[in-house]
Steps between C-alpha positions, in 0.01 A plus 500: 500500500396250232219247537417169309129494464333163446140519394278200443191567312249342263610475145207701371625801709860471371500707188326809635690485820830463322425803280389717781827407691722575200316831440593594861869423418523174675717224364286194463571125403214236489506138553210273421398284818225275604283536829473215738126495593333517167814419271413835310748706310661770699779729428791614723647832445857591619539876559811710532381778743658801663345608829317803347313263270360265753167695572434549134556128434264403778232739367533356138474147635187576702346679184572230247478169693153416602356207697243262318257240625563140362317188575650171590329159519505344842312166605200526718611347833164358621372352175489115459650554149772748419306803368716790400401847594644843384674686768586872442854611584666839456815511297734736342597850608890485536737387754806742537831422652767772550862395574760761573817487279827569659688503178376579152720515197411536127747377226 
């Protein structure tokens, strides 16, 4: 059975992740995307996977895509004037979707 893997990751993790996936024999196509919360550059990878490649792909993603702490500015609620404060948030890692493919053809 074939699967379409959709992997959303931070753009700084794209190159090393793509190279590791290709080295493992996984077909990869990349699309530049933008995240919603911080409007930072992301990458979306489209993977052509066979069932025996799934576990290897997941291990590569876990190894190459790491979480990071970023700071966003939020207003201090109880202040008489709007005073911005930095709030840490965790971003990154990767989001992986796996979709089974009923029919797969190459031309």
